[in-house]
BAGU-500382 format. One record per residue (C-alpha): residue number from 1; chain; x, y, z. Coordinates in pm, whole numbers, always signed. Example, Ala and Ser with C-alpha at 12.3 -4.5 7.8 and 13.67 -1.06 7.14 Angstrom:
2
+-----+--------+--------+--------+--------+
: num : chaine :   east :  north :     up :
+-----+--------+--------+--------+--------+
:   1 :      A :  +1230 :   -450 :   +780 :
:   2 :      A :  +1367 :   -106 :   +714 :
+-----+--------+--------+--------+--------+
***
This chain:
427
+-----+--------+--------+--------+--------+
: num : chaine :   east :  north :     up :
+-----+--------+--------+--------+--------+
:   1 :      A :     +0 :     +0 :     +0 :
:   2 :      A :   +123 :   +352 :    -71 :
:   3 :      A :   +208 :   +557 :   +243 :
:   4 :      A :    -57 :   +794 :   +374 :
:   5 :      A :    -31 :  +1142 :   +232 :
:   6 :      A :    +59 :  +1420 :   +478 :
:   7 :      A :   -110 :  +1755 :   +478 :
:   8 :      A :   +125 :  +2002 :   +306 :
:   9 :      A :   +139 :  +2219 :   +620 :
:  10 :      A :   +178 :  +1939 :   +874 :
:  11 :      A :   +552 :  +1970 :   +936 :
:  12 :      A :   +546 :  +2349 :   +915 :
:  13 :      A :   +273 :  +2374 :  +1179 :
:  14 :      A :   +443 :  +2127 :  +1412 :
:  15 :      A :   +778 :  +2303 :  +1379 :
:  16 :      A :   +606 :  +2629 :  +1471 :
:  17 :      A :   +557 :  +2487 :  +1822 :
:  18 :      A :   +935 :  +2469 :  +1857 :
:  19 :      A :  +1017 :  +2787 :  +1667 :
:  20 :      A :  +1135 :  +2995 :  +1964 :
:  21 :      A :  +1306 :  +2777 :  +2226 :
:  22 :      A :  +1422 :  +2929 :  +2552 :
:  23 :      A :  +1792 :  +3015 :  +2567 :
:  24 :      A :  +2010 :  +2824 :  +2809 :
:  25 :      A :  +2254 :  +3022 :  +3020 :
:  26 :      A :  +2453 :  +2999 :  +3339 :
:  27 :      A :  +2510 :  +3241 :  +3624 :
:  28 :      A :  +2695 :  +3478 :  +3624 :
:  29 :      A :  +2585 :  +3605 :  +3286 :
:  30 :      A :  +2520 :  +3931 :  +3101 :
:  31 :      A :  +2225 :  +3973 :  +2863 :
:  32 :      A :  +2183 :  +4258 :  +2617 :
:  33 :      A :  +1845 :  +4285 :  +2445 :
:  34 :      A :  +1722 :  +4509 :  +2164 :
:  35 :      A :  +1379 :  +4535 :  +1998 :
:  36 :      A :  +1337 :  +4731 :  +1672 :
:  37 :      A :  +1008 :  +4845 :  +1520 :
:  38 :      A :   +922 :  +5052 :  +1215 :
:  39 :      A :   +744 :  +5372 :  +1321 :
:  40 :      A :   +438 :  +5307 :  +1102 :
:  41 :      A :   +277 :  +5022 :   +908 :
:  42 :      A :   +508 :  +4775 :  +1084 :
:  43 :      A :   +275 :  +4485 :  +1011 :
:  44 :      A :   +310 :  +4539 :   +635 :
:  45 :      A :   +683 :  +4612 :   +638 :
:  46 :      A :   +932 :  +4454 :   +400 :
:  47 :      A :  +1055 :  +4165 :   +614 :
:  48 :      A :  +1352 :  +4102 :   +386 :
:  49 :      A :  +1504 :  +4418 :   +533 :
:  50 :      A :  +1497 :  +4253 :   +878 :
:  51 :      A :  +1682 :  +3950 :   +743 :
:  52 :      A :  +1929 :  +4170 :   +556 :
:  53 :      A :  +2005 :  +4363 :   +875 :
:  54 :      A :  +2057 :  +4038 :  +1067 :
:  55 :      A :  +2281 :  +3903 :   +789 :
:  56 :      A :  +2495 :  +4213 :   +808 :
:  57 :      A :  +2560 :  +4149 :  +1179 :
:  58 :      A :  +2633 :  +3782 :  +1118 :
:  59 :      A :  +2878 :  +3862 :   +838 :
:  60 :      A :  +3081 :  +4079 :  +1074 :
:  61 :      A :  +3151 :  +3768 :  +1282 :
:  62 :      A :  +3156 :  +3508 :  +1006 :
:  63 :      A :  +2847 :  +3336 :  +1145 :
:  64 :      A :  +2614 :  +3124 :   +929 :
:  65 :      A :  +2311 :  +3288 :   +768 :
:  66 :      A :  +1948 :  +3198 :   +851 :
:  67 :      A :  +1729 :  +3002 :   +613 :
:  68 :      A :  +1529 :  +3209 :   +359 :
:  69 :      A :  +1208 :  +3330 :   +515 :
:  70 :      A :  +1320 :  +3237 :   +869 :
:  71 :      A :  +1149 :  +3402 :  +1164 :
:  72 :      A :  +1408 :  +3303 :  +1427 :
:  73 :      A :  +1779 :  +3228 :  +1427 :
:  74 :      A :  +2055 :  +3152 :  +1676 :
:  75 :      A :  +2427 :  +3192 :  +1613 :
:  76 :      A :  +2757 :  +3205 :  +1799 :
:  77 :      A :  +2930 :  +3542 :  +1765 :
:  78 :      A :  +3271 :  +3487 :  +1919 :
:  79 :      A :  +3213 :  +3427 :  +2288 :
:  80 :      A :  +2864 :  +3573 :  +2262 :
:  81 :      A :  +2544 :  +3390 :  +2174 :
:  82 :      A :  +2288 :  +3565 :  +1953 :
:  83 :      A :  +1917 :  +3488 :  +1947 :
:  84 :      A :  +1713 :  +3669 :  +1679 :
:  85 :      A :  +1334 :  +3662 :  +1649 :
:  86 :      A :  +1099 :  +3823 :  +1399 :
:  87 :      A :   +754 :  +3913 :  +1530 :
:  88 :      A :   +442 :  +4066 :  +1379 :
:  89 :      A :   +545 :  +4427 :  +1445 :
:  90 :      A :   +905 :  +4411 :  +1561 :
:  91 :      A :  +1228 :  +4213 :  +1560 :
:  92 :      A :  +1434 :  +4133 :  +1867 :
:  93 :      A :  +1804 :  +4066 :  +1921 :
:  94 :      A :  +1929 :  +3895 :  +2237 :
:  95 :      A :  +2302 :  +3871 :  +2303 :
:  96 :      A :  +2430 :  +3691 :  +2613 :
:  97 :      A :  +2768 :  +3579 :  +2736 :
:  98 :      A :  +2918 :  +3433 :  +3052 :
:  99 :      A :  +3043 :  +3666 :  +3321 :
: 100 :      A :  +2954 :  +4015 :  +3435 :
: 101 :      A :  +3143 :  +4340 :  +3419 :
: 102 :      A :  +3290 :  +4499 :  +3731 :
: 103 :      A :  +3069 :  +4800 :  +3678 :
: 104 :      A :  +2705 :  +4701 :  +3701 :
: 105 :      A :  +2511 :  +4766 :  +3381 :
: 106 :      A :  +2817 :  +4902 :  +3205 :
: 107 :      A :  +2706 :  +5075 :  +2880 :
: 108 :      A :  +3012 :  +4925 :  +2714 :
: 109 :      A :  +2835 :  +4589 :  +2713 :
: 110 :      A :  +2583 :  +4726 :  +2465 :
: 111 :      A :  +2866 :  +4800 :  +2222 :
: 112 :      A :  +2826 :  +4439 :  +2117 :
: 113 :      A :  +2582 :  +4598 :  +1872 :
: 114 :      A :  +2806 :  +4822 :  +1654 :
: 115 :      A :  +2698 :  +5183 :  +1623 :
: 116 :      A :  +2710 :  +5189 :  +1243 :
: 117 :      A :  +2503 :  +4869 :  +1235 :
: 118 :      A :  +2246 :  +5025 :  +1469 :
: 119 :      A :  +2230 :  +5333 :  +1248 :
: 120 :      A :  +2130 :  +5115 :   +951 :
: 121 :      A :  +1847 :  +4940 :  +1136 :
: 122 :      A :  +1521 :  +4916 :   +936 :
: 123 :      A :  +1322 :  +5081 :  +1213 :
: 124 :      A :  +1354 :  +5245 :  +1550 :
: 125 :      A :  +1432 :  +5114 :  +1898 :
: 126 :      A :  +1116 :  +5034 :  +2088 :
: 127 :      A :  +1309 :  +4908 :  +2391 :
: 128 :      A :  +1652 :  +4786 :  +2498 :
: 129 :      A :  +1749 :  +4597 :  +2812 :
: 130 :      A :  +2057 :  +4509 :  +3009 :
: 131 :      A :  +2010 :  +4211 :  +3239 :
: 132 :      A :  +2269 :  +4119 :  +3499 :
: 133 :      A :  +2261 :  +3763 :  +3634 :
: 134 :      A :  +2460 :  +3677 :  +3946 :
: 135 :      A :  +2462 :  +3391 :  +4198 :
: 136 :      A :  +2236 :  +3465 :  +4490 :
: 137 :      A :  +2437 :  +3588 :  +4792 :
: 138 :      A :  +2395 :  +3416 :  +5123 :
: 139 :      A :  +2327 :  +3748 :  +5296 :
: 140 :      A :  +1997 :  +3911 :  +5204 :
: 141 :      A :  +2138 :  +4253 :  +5295 :
: 142 :      A :  +2383 :  +4224 :  +5003 :
: 143 :      A :  +2090 :  +4186 :  +4765 :
: 144 :      A :  +1906 :  +4485 :  +4909 :
: 145 :      A :  +2225 :  +4693 :  +4899 :
: 146 :      A :  +2272 :  +4610 :  +4533 :
: 147 :      A :  +1913 :  +4709 :  +4460 :
: 148 :      A :  +1966 :  +5043 :  +4635 :
: 149 :      A :  +2274 :  +5111 :  +4422 :
: 150 :      A :  +2131 :  +5000 :  +4088 :
: 151 :      A :  +1764 :  +5105 :  +4087 :
: 152 :      A :  +1525 :  +5389 :  +4174 :
: 153 :      A :  +1357 :  +5278 :  +4499 :
: 154 :      A :  +1027 :  +5451 :  +4425 :
: 155 :      A :   +952 :  +5231 :  +4123 :
: 156 :      A :  +1153 :  +4921 :  +4210 :
: 157 :      A :   +972 :  +4588 :  +4172 :
: 158 :      A :  +1124 :  +4271 :  +4322 :
: 159 :      A :   +995 :  +3915 :  +4328 :
: 160 :      A :  +1104 :  +3566 :  +4411 :
: 161 :      A :  +1010 :  +3365 :  +4100 :
: 162 :      A :   +966 :  +3003 :  +3996 :
: 163 :      A :   +957 :  +2853 :  +4341 :
: 164 :      A :  +1241 :  +3067 :  +4475 :
: 165 :      A :  +1469 :  +2974 :  +4184 :
: 166 :      A :  +1573 :  +3338 :  +4146 :
: 167 :      A :  +1523 :  +3690 :  +4274 :
: 168 :      A :  +1420 :  +3921 :  +3989 :
: 169 :      A :  +1429 :  +4302 :  +4012 :
: 170 :      A :  +1379 :  +4604 :  +3788 :
: 171 :      A :  +1256 :  +4962 :  +3809 :
: 172 :      A :  +1125 :  +5004 :  +3450 :
: 173 :      A :  +1322 :  +5325 :  +3405 :
: 174 :      A :  +1556 :  +5423 :  +3123 :
: 175 :      A :  +1908 :  +5478 :  +3254 :
: 176 :      A :  +2143 :  +5753 :  +3122 :
: 177 :      A :  +2272 :  +5514 :  +2855 :
: 178 :      A :  +1918 :  +5463 :  +2719 :
: 179 :      A :  +1851 :  +5110 :  +2848 :
: 180 :      A :  +1621 :  +4939 :  +3094 :
: 181 :      A :  +1792 :  +4760 :  +3383 :
: 182 :      A :  +1698 :  +4424 :  +3532 :
: 183 :      A :  +1888 :  +4211 :  +3782 :
: 184 :      A :  +1849 :  +3840 :  +3854 :
: 185 :      A :  +2006 :  +3667 :  +4152 :
: 186 :      A :  +2004 :  +3295 :  +4078 :
: 187 :      A :  +1967 :  +3042 :  +4360 :
: 188 :      A :  +2199 :  +2744 :  +4384 :
: 189 :      A :  +2084 :  +2443 :  +4186 :
: 190 :      A :  +1877 :  +2638 :  +3934 :
: 191 :      A :  +1911 :  +2482 :  +3590 :
: 192 :      A :  +2032 :  +2665 :  +3283 :
: 193 :      A :  +1699 :  +2623 :  +3106 :
: 194 :      A :  +1508 :  +2773 :  +3399 :
: 195 :      A :  +1747 :  +3069 :  +3403 :
: 196 :      A :  +1684 :  +3110 :  +3031 :
: 197 :      A :  +1308 :  +3109 :  +3091 :
: 198 :      A :  +1339 :  +3383 :  +3352 :
: 199 :      A :  +1545 :  +3598 :  +3114 :
: 200 :      A :  +1304 :  +3532 :  +2828 :
: 201 :      A :  +1007 :  +3633 :  +3045 :
: 202 :      A :  +1180 :  +3957 :  +3145 :
: 203 :      A :  +1244 :  +4047 :  +2779 :
: 204 :      A :   +888 :  +3961 :  +2680 :
: 205 :      A :   +731 :  +4153 :  +2969 :
: 206 :      A :   +922 :  +4471 :  +2887 :
: 207 :      A :   +877 :  +4441 :  +2508 :
: 208 :      A :   +504 :  +4372 :  +2524 :
: 209 :      A :   +462 :  +4648 :  +2782 :
: 210 :      A :   +634 :  +4894 :  +2548 :
: 211 :      A :   +426 :  +4779 :  +2251 :
: 212 :      A :   +101 :  +4806 :  +2444 :
: 213 :      A :   +185 :  +5161 :  +2550 :
: 214 :      A :   +169 :  +5259 :  +2182 :
: 215 :      A :   -206 :  +5215 :  +2216 :
: 216 :      A :   -208 :  +5451 :  +2512 :
: 217 :      A :    -28 :  +5712 :  +2304 :
: 218 :      A :   -284 :  +5668 :  +2024 :
: 219 :      A :   -573 :  +5696 :  +2270 :
: 220 :      A :   -432 :  +6014 :  +2423 :
: 221 :      A :   -386 :  +6163 :  +2076 :
: 222 :      A :   -745 :  +6083 :  +1979 :
: 223 :      A :   -903 :  +6225 :  +2295 :
: 224 :      A :   -921 :  +6592 :  +2177 :
: 225 :      A :  -1078 :  +6492 :  +1845 :
: 226 :      A :  -1325 :  +6260 :  +2015 :
: 227 :      A :  -1416 :  +6535 :  +2262 :
: 228 :      A :  -1479 :  +6785 :  +1981 :
: 229 :      A :  -1693 :  +6538 :  +1788 :
: 230 :      A :  -1885 :  +6452 :  +2105 :
: 231 :      A :  -1966 :  +6820 :  +2164 :
: 232 :      A :  -2065 :  +6867 :  +1801 :
: 233 :      A :  -2287 :  +6561 :  +1810 :
: 234 :      A :  -2456 :  +6680 :  +2129 :
: 235 :      A :  -2518 :  +7019 :  +1968 :
: 236 :      A :  -2680 :  +6857 :  +1666 :
: 237 :      A :  -2896 :  +6641 :  +1889 :
: 238 :      A :  -3017 :  +6959 :  +2060 :
: 239 :      A :  -3095 :  +7108 :  +1719 :
: 240 :      A :  -3292 :  +6797 :  +1631 :
: 241 :      A :  -3492 :  +6823 :  +1954 :
: 242 :      A :  -3567 :  +7191 :  +1915 :
: 243 :      A :  -3606 :  +7184 :  +1536 :
: 244 :      A :  -3386 :  +7492 :  +1519 :
: 245 :      A :  -3234 :  +7402 :  +1183 :
: 246 :      A :  -3372 :  +7232 :   +871 :
: 247 :      A :  -3366 :  +6856 :   +902 :
: 248 :      A :  -3182 :  +6813 :   +572 :
: 249 :      A :  -2901 :  +7044 :   +686 :
: 250 :      A :  -2866 :  +6869 :  +1023 :
: 251 :      A :  -2867 :  +6530 :   +850 :
: 252 :      A :  -2583 :  +6637 :   +621 :
: 253 :      A :  -2373 :  +6750 :   +921 :
: 254 :      A :  -2459 :  +6433 :  +1107 :
: 255 :      A :  -2345 :  +6216 :   +819 :
: 256 :      A :  -2014 :  +6406 :   +813 :
: 257 :      A :  -1959 :  +6346 :  +1186 :
: 258 :      A :  -2053 :  +5980 :  +1149 :
: 259 :      A :  -1806 :  +5938 :   +862 :
: 260 :      A :  -1528 :  +6100 :  +1070 :
: 261 :      A :  -1600 :  +5868 :  +1362 :
: 262 :      A :  -1602 :  +5559 :  +1142 :
: 263 :      A :  -1275 :  +5661 :   +978 :
: 264 :      A :  -1118 :  +5732 :  +1318 :
: 265 :      A :  -1233 :  +5394 :  +1451 :
: 266 :      A :  -1101 :  +5215 :  +1142 :
: 267 :      A :   -758 :  +5378 :  +1174 :
: 268 :      A :   -731 :  +5298 :  +1545 :
: 269 :      A :   -889 :  +4951 :  +1543 :
: 270 :      A :   -565 :  +4760 :  +1478 :
: 271 :      A :   -364 :  +4949 :  +1739 :
: 272 :      A :   -634 :  +4912 :  +2004 :
: 273 :      A :   -674 :  +4542 :  +1924 :
: 274 :      A :   -298 :  +4488 :  +1938 :
: 275 :      A :   -282 :  +4675 :  +2268 :
: 276 :      A :   -533 :  +4437 :  +2420 :
: 277 :      A :   -333 :  +4139 :  +2297 :
: 278 :      A :     -3 :  +4278 :  +2428 :
: 279 :      A :   -162 :  +4359 :  +2765 :
: 280 :      A :   -284 :  +4001 :  +2795 :
: 281 :      A :    +66 :  +3874 :  +2713 :
: 282 :      A :   +223 :  +4097 :  +2980 :
: 283 :      A :    -15 :  +3968 :  +3247 :
: 284 :      A :    +30 :  +3611 :  +3127 :
: 285 :      A :   +410 :  +3627 :  +3135 :
: 286 :      A :   +404 :  +3771 :  +3487 :
: 287 :      A :   +165 :  +3498 :  +3601 :
: 288 :      A :   +396 :  +3230 :  +3457 :
: 289 :      A :   +679 :  +3351 :  +3682 :
: 290 :      A :   +477 :  +3250 :  +3991 :
: 291 :      A :   +621 :  +3543 :  +4180 :
: 292 :      A :   +625 :  +3571 :  +4558 :
: 293 :      A :   +681 :  +3893 :  +4753 :
: 294 :      A :  +1041 :  +3947 :  +4858 :
: 295 :      A :  +1169 :  +4174 :  +5134 :
: 296 :      A :   +865 :  +4398 :  +5147 :
: 297 :      A :   +913 :  +4522 :  +4788 :
: 298 :      A :   +624 :  +4550 :  +4548 :
: 299 :      A :   +590 :  +4263 :  +4304 :
: 300 :      A :   +588 :  +4298 :  +3928 :
: 301 :      A :   +214 :  +4230 :  +3924 :
: 302 :      A :   +157 :  +4509 :  +4177 :
: 303 :      A :   +375 :  +4746 :  +3977 :
: 304 :      A :   +175 :  +4676 :  +3662 :
: 305 :      A :   -151 :  +4717 :  +3851 :
: 306 :      A :    -49 :  +5062 :  +3975 :
: 307 :      A :   +148 :  +5196 :  +3676 :
: 308 :      A :    +48 :  +4994 :  +3370 :
: 309 :      A :   -317 :  +4902 :  +3422 :
: 310 :      A :   -447 :  +5264 :  +3433 :
: 311 :      A :   -298 :  +5327 :  +3089 :
: 312 :      A :   -465 :  +5014 :  +2954 :
: 313 :      A :   -797 :  +5120 :  +3105 :
: 314 :      A :   -757 :  +5452 :  +2926 :
: 315 :      A :   -711 :  +5269 :  +2598 :
: 316 :      A :  -1019 :  +5055 :  +2659 :
: 317 :      A :  -1219 :  +5360 :  +2765 :
: 318 :      A :  -1118 :  +5550 :  +2452 :
: 319 :      A :  -1203 :  +5254 :  +2232 :
: 320 :      A :  -1542 :  +5213 :  +2398 :
: 321 :      A :  -1606 :  +5586 :  +2379 :
: 322 :      A :  -1532 :  +5583 :  +2008 :
: 323 :      A :  -1770 :  +5292 :  +1954 :
: 324 :      A :  -2039 :  +5459 :  +2165 :
: 325 :      A :  -2011 :  +5786 :  +1973 :
: 326 :      A :  -2032 :  +5605 :  +1641 :
: 327 :      A :  -2345 :  +5425 :  +1763 :
: 328 :      A :  -2496 :  +5752 :  +1883 :
: 329 :      A :  -2428 :  +5916 :  +1550 :
: 330 :      A :  -2574 :  +5617 :  +1368 :
: 331 :      A :  -2893 :  +5617 :  +1579 :
: 332 :      A :  -2931 :  +5995 :  +1547 :
: 333 :      A :  -2892 :  +5962 :  +1170 :
: 334 :      A :  -3162 :  +5697 :  +1159 :
: 335 :      A :  -3397 :  +5913 :  +1367 :
: 336 :      A :  -3328 :  +6216 :  +1154 :
: 337 :      A :  -3378 :  +6020 :   +832 :
: 338 :      A :  -3710 :  +5898 :   +972 :
: 339 :      A :  -3807 :  +6255 :  +1049 :
: 340 :      A :  -3712 :  +6367 :   +698 :
: 341 :      A :  -3908 :  +6079 :   +549 :
: 342 :      A :  -4216 :  +6169 :   +757 :
: 343 :      A :  -4192 :  +6533 :   +650 :
: 344 :      A :  -4157 :  +6433 :   +288 :
: 345 :      A :  -4450 :  +6194 :   +320 :
: 346 :      A :  -4660 :  +6479 :   +462 :
: 347 :      A :  -4552 :  +6701 :   +172 :
: 348 :      A :  -4636 :  +6429 :    -77 :
: 349 :      A :  -4975 :  +6377 :    +88 :
: 350 :      A :  -5049 :  +6749 :    +66 :
: 351 :      A :  -4941 :  +6747 :   -298 :
: 352 :      A :  -5171 :  +6452 :   -372 :
: 353 :      A :  -5462 :  +6629 :   -201 :
: 354 :      A :  -5393 :  +6940 :   -407 :
: 355 :      A :  -5383 :  +6729 :   -722 :
: 356 :      A :  -5717 :  +6570 :   -623 :
: 357 :      A :  -5874 :  +6913 :   -580 :
: 358 :      A :  -5740 :  +7023 :   -916 :
: 359 :      A :  -5871 :  +6708 :  -1082 :
: 360 :      A :  -6214 :  +6767 :   -924 :
: 361 :      A :  -6216 :  +7124 :  -1051 :
: 362 :      A :  -6108 :  +7004 :  -1393 :
: 363 :      A :  -6390 :  +6750 :  -1394 :
: 364 :      A :  -6643 :  +7012 :  -1298 :
: 365 :      A :  -6508 :  +7243 :  -1564 :
: 366 :      A :  -6530 :  +6957 :  -1813 :
: 367 :      A :  -6896 :  +6901 :  -1726 :
: 368 :      A :  -6964 :  +7272 :  -1766 :
: 369 :      A :  -6789 :  +7277 :  -2100 :
: 370 :      A :  -6987 :  +6972 :  -2211 :
: 371 :      A :  -7313 :  +7151 :  -2124 :
: 372 :      A :  -7209 :  +7461 :  -2312 :
: 373 :      A :  -7103 :  +7243 :  -2602 :
: 374 :      A :  -7447 :  +7084 :  -2620 :
: 375 :      A :  -7607 :  +7429 :  -2624 :
: 376 :      A :  -7372 :  +7560 :  -2890 :
: 377 :      A :  -7401 :  +7255 :  -3110 :
: 378 :      A :  -7778 :  +7252 :  -3065 :
: 379 :      A :  -7799 :  +7621 :  -3164 :
: 380 :      A :  -7614 :  +7564 :  -3488 :
: 381 :      A :  -7800 :  +7238 :  -3556 :
: 382 :      A :  -8139 :  +7409 :  -3505 :
: 383 :      A :  -8034 :  +7692 :  -3736 :
: 384 :      A :  -7924 :  +7453 :  -4009 :
: 385 :      A :  -8238 :  +7238 :  -3972 :
: 386 :      A :  -8460 :  +7549 :  -3985 :
: 387 :      A :  -8302 :  +7663 :  -4309 :
: 388 :      A :  -8349 :  +7315 :  -4450 :
: 389 :      A :  -8719 :  +7295 :  -4350 :
: 390 :      A :  -8830 :  +7651 :  -4431 :
: 391 :      A :  -8983 :  +7545 :  -4768 :
: 392 :      A :  -9211 :  +7306 :  -4575 :
: 393 :      A :  -9339 :  +7590 :  -4361 :
: 394 :      A :  -9543 :  +7732 :  -4654 :
: 395 :      A :  -9675 :  +7391 :  -4745 :
: 396 :      A :  -9781 :  +7315 :  -4387 :
: 397 :      A :  -9902 :  +7672 :  -4333 :
: 398 :      A :  -9666 :  +7704 :  -4030 :
: 399 :      A :  -9469 :  +8012 :  -3952 :
: 400 :      A :  -9092 :  +7999 :  -3946 :
: 401 :      A :  -9086 :  +8075 :  -3573 :
: 402 :      A :  -9321 :  +7787 :  -3498 :
: 403 :      A :  -9114 :  +7551 :  -3713 :
: 404 :      A :  -8795 :  +7653 :  -3530 :
: 405 :      A :  -8965 :  +7599 :  -3193 :
: 406 :      A :  -9079 :  +7254 :  -3295 :
: 407 :      A :  -8724 :  +7158 :  -3399 :
: 408 :      A :  -8540 :  +7290 :  -3092 :
: 409 :      A :  -8625 :  +7020 :  -2835 :
: 410 :      A :  -8566 :  +6718 :  -3063 :
: 411 :      A :  -8236 :  +6864 :  -3187 :
: 412 :      A :  -8112 :  +6943 :  -2833 :
: 413 :      A :  -8207 :  +6593 :  -2715 :
: 414 :      A :  -8032 :  +6435 :  -3012 :
: 415 :      A :  -7714 :  +6640 :  -2956 :
: 416 :      A :  -7711 :  +6558 :  -2584 :
: 417 :      A :  -7745 :  +6185 :  -2654 :
: 418 :      A :  -7467 :  +6202 :  -2913 :
: 419 :      A :  -7227 :  +6379 :  -2675 :
: 420 :      A :  -7305 :  +6131 :  -2398 :
: 421 :      A :  -7242 :  +5838 :  -2631 :
: 422 :      A :  -6908 :  +5984 :  -2738 :
: 423 :      A :  -6802 :  +6034 :  -2374 :
: 424 :      A :  -6887 :  +5670 :  -2292 :
: 425 :      A :  -6672 :  +5550 :  -2579 :
: 426 :      A :  -6378 :  +5764 :  -2466 :
: 427 :      A :  -6401 :  +5631 :  -2108 :
+-----+--------+--------+--------+--------+
***
């Protein structure tokens, strides 16, 4: 028997499950992370430019190229390990190597990405991180002292993650070198894959947080326009209630407002939808860390609840407000169109009644004209008949006046019957 035929996408779909494996790393270790996004239309960007930019970096170190159309790639660059991933709206570069510098979060570590190579990036930096991994000290005061030296206490978030496998900390602030800082103190016995998962979660949390905040920026930019349209719509609703302006004029303005709202909603729909997806990913990645409070510091979940969640609620509120306004404009347009239709129906009814009155007058006039026509025709018929019968007047010894009188009634009756018969045939 011939072998069973596989679906053409079977292997591709299965391999997608293993497309982005977690990196494996040991402590101490330094991680440098960079995410690049085009400023606009990133979803429809030319993805070959991403691969070309990656290839340029690989060529500088003689590393092998990725497969055509690849969305992820790993390569050894000297003593550094590179992990590259291509996402829907951005690409990410993760470089990590064993050991840490004497100076914590030394900006020199980011020089692993050459300046001229960064200048040629097909997009802009959406975020960049420096993660410092060290063995967990026996004294807890050493950890707290390091946090005091490295981070801003007011926004510092610290958690014990993955069943006390590591202590993770970060303040979500951009340092003078332009990077976010995160520190991980790894407990003894923690495996390299678990360390890689912690680092991957940190990179994903920060990247998705940054991407979701793009929706907040869009919502804040739309607020003045939405407020102006809301006021204009309320004004037109008042005009509709008070009948201060012609319905046709108000309907035209209402259609313009409705079109602006629909266009605004269409332009913002993708960003608002993506913001919701990124927000869900941030919360999911934090939940996967199974964090536990450490040393009285706020956890990452608490930090997001206080600092990140209000921005996301603003996005959702703006999106809902836009939808509500569009619905209001649509309902007002339907009401106004109904009002215009009723007014036009009343005008048409009045026009029909006027036409009925005119038709009745025309009918009456027609009857009058028919009566006059009978009289006129009868007059001429009697005159012609009298002239024709005058010779008989002498024979019958009847005067001409008497003969004319005798002819008048029969002639009038005959003319009236003839006209009536003609009218019946026409009808």
